[in-house]
C-alpha positions in Angstrom: 80.4 117.4 82.2 83.6 118.9 82.7 86.4 117.9 80.2 90.3 118.6 80.2 93.1 118.0 77.4 95.5 115.3 77.9 98.1 118.1 78.3 95.6 120.2 81.3 95.1 116.7 83.1 98.9 115.4 82.6 100.0 118.9 84.0 97.9 120.0 87.5 99.6 120.6 89.9 98.9 118.7 93.0 99.2 115.5 91.2 102.0 114.1 89.5 101.2 111.1 87.1 103.9 111.5 85.7 107.7 109.6 85.9 109.3 111.1 89.2 111.9 109.4 89.7 113.9 107.2 86.6 116.8 105.2 86.3 119.7 105.2 83.9 122.2 102.5 83.8 124.6 104.5 85.8 122.5 107.2 87.3 119.4 107.9 88.7 117.3 111.3 88.2 114.5 112.8 90.7 111.5 115.1 89.6 110.9 117.3 93.5 107.7 118.6 94.4 108.7 121.8 93.6 109.5 121.3 90.0 113.6 121.4 90.2 115.2 118.2 89.1 118.6 116.1 90.7 120.4 113.4 89.7 123.1 111.5 90.9 125.5 108.9 89.8 128.3 108.4 86.6 128.6 111.8 84.6 130.4 110.8 82.1 128.6 112.1 79.2 127.0 114.9 81.5 123.5 113.2 82.1 123.5 114.4 85.8 124.0 118.1 84.6 120.5 119.0 85.9 121.1 121.6 88.2 119.9 124.4 86.4 116.3 122.4 85.6 113.0 124.1 86.9 109.2 123.9 86.0 109.2 120.4 85.0 106.9 117.5 85.6 108.9 114.7 84.4 111.8 113.0 83.7 113.4 110.0 82.2 116.6 108.6 81.9 117.9 106.4 78.9 121.3 104.0 79.3 122.8 101.2 77.2 121.4 97.9 78.1 124.5 95.5 77.9 127.1 93.8 79.4 129.8 96.0 78.2 128.3 99.0 79.0 130.2 102.2 78.2 128.2 104.7 80.8 126.5 106.1 77.6 123.1 108.0 78.9 121.0 110.9 78.7 118.4 112.4 80.9 115.1 114.2 79.4 112.5 116.7 81.3 109.7 117.2 80.3 108.8 121.5 81.6 105.5 122.6 82.4 105.0 124.4 79.2 104.8 120.8 77.0 108.7 121.5 75.8 111.5 119.2 76.8 114.9 119.5 77.7 117.8 117.1 77.3 121.4 116.4 79.0 123.9 113.6 78.5 125.3 111.3 75.7 123.6 112.6 72.1 125.8 110.0 69.4 122.5 109.5 68.1 120.9 112.8 68.6 118.8 111.7 71.2 119.1 114.9 73.0 118.4 116.9 69.9 114.8 117.9 71.4 114.9 121.5 71.7 112.2 122.1 68.9 109.3 120.2 70.4 106.5 121.9 72.1 103.2 120.7 73.2 104.6 117.2 74.5 102.5 115.4 77.4 104.8 112.9 77.9 108.7 111.6 77.5 110.1 108.1 77.8 114.2 107.8 76.7 115.9 104.6 75.3 118.9 103.2 75.0 119.9 106.1 72.4 116.2 107.4 71.2 113.8 109.3 72.9 110.5 109.8 72.7 107.7 112.5 73.1 104.2 112.4 73.4 102.1 115.1 72.3 98.9 116.1 73.4 97.1 115.1 70.3 98.0 111.7 70.6 100.7 111.7 68.2 104.1 110.6 69.3 107.8 112.6 67.9 111.1 110.6 68.0 115.1 111.5 67.8 117.7 109.3 68.3 118.8 105.8 66.9 116.7 104.1 64.6 118.7 101.1 63.9 115.8 98.3 64.5 112.9 101.5 63.5 112.3 102.6 67.3 111.8 105.9 66.0 109.1 104.8 63.6 106.5 106.6 65.3 105.4 109.0 62.4 102.2 107.1 61.6 101.2 106.4 65.7 97.7 108.2 66.5 95.4 107.9 69.3 98.3 107.4 71.9 96.8 108.2 75.2 98.1 109.2 78.8 97.4 106.6 81.2 93.8 107.4 83.0 92.7 109.4 79.9 
């Protein structure tokens, strides 16, 4: 039986199982087949500053979901080595992901960011006003198809 880790499955080069496009409130992000990233739209907080990104395997975009949107947004990128990069609005620390390692999936909320580690645990940064970052006890979270 051929067994591979969730990280190995997620990083297979010929298939992109994760987010290849993401929509923020006022910006759109795309992951190209060569691992680079493109972004268009409002760049008020630098959320479209992805031109130097490479070796990416997934992207996510955060935004504010309310009628009085101020354009606050951030963009998250998951690199092929399991590290994470972020740009954009960072008022609540939602872009403070530079120390993350061994990540296999990312998600971006309004003002928080989540990372799924290859061991099935979850890390979070950003605004925790409603407990949205209280994931310390989460275990055995899986990628789709695993």
